[in-house]
N, C-alpha and C positions, 0 to 999 in steps of 0.2 A: 504494500500500500504506500502510495506517495504521501509525503507530509502535506497536510492541508494548510494553505496560507491564504488568509483573507485580508485585504486592505480596504479600509473605509476612506473614501476620498470625497472632498467637498465638490459638488457638481458646479459650483460657481467659481471658486478661486483655485480649485485643483490641488489644494493642500491635503496631505495625508492627515486624517483625523485620528486614526487608530489602526490596529491590526490584531489579528488572531492567528496564532500558529498552533495547530493541534495535529501532531503526527498520528495520533490515535483515532482521528475522526475521518470518516468517508465524506464524500460530498452530500450524501443523503443525511448523515448525522448532522452536518453543519446546517443544512436547510431546516431540519426539524428543530434543532436546539436554538437557532437564532431567529426562528419564526418566519423564515423565507417561504416555507411550505404553505403558509397562510396567505401569501400574496397572490394577486391576480396575475395572469399571464402578461398583461400590459404593464403592471408594476415591475415585474421581473425584467421584461425587455428594456424598460426605461432606466432601471437602476443597477443591473448586474452585467458585468462583462468579465470574460476570462481572457487574460493576456497571454501572449505566446509562451511564457514560462510556466503557465498553469496556475497563476495566482488569480483568485477570484477578487474582482474589484467591485465593491458596493458603493454606489454614489449616493451621498447623503448631503446634508447642509451643516457646515461648521457653525459654532456659536457666533463668530464674528459676522458671517454672512446672514445668519438668522436675525441677529439684532439689526444689521444694516437694512434688511428687507422690512423688518417690523417698523423701523423708524422712517423709512423712505419707500413705501410700497410701489410708488410710481416707477421705481427703477426696475421692478420685475416686469411691469407692463412694457417698458421700453426695451427690455431684453438685455440690459447692461447693468447688472448689479454692481460689478466692480469695473472701474475704468483705469 
């Protein structure tokens, strides 16, 4: 079994928010334990990518971008949260 590596990346600023390394988990284990199995297909397609090295990348929103969007919601409509 290959070691499972998951990176959480902000969908706006592309900074790494966190990561999980679990050599004892399969992909199915990760999906079940992290709640991904509860997501819709559209949510999965929008938020999860596998990179060429086999790392699962889950796109989320970091605290900085969350607060920026909360304070300036018009930036989300304009499509440019960070400039």
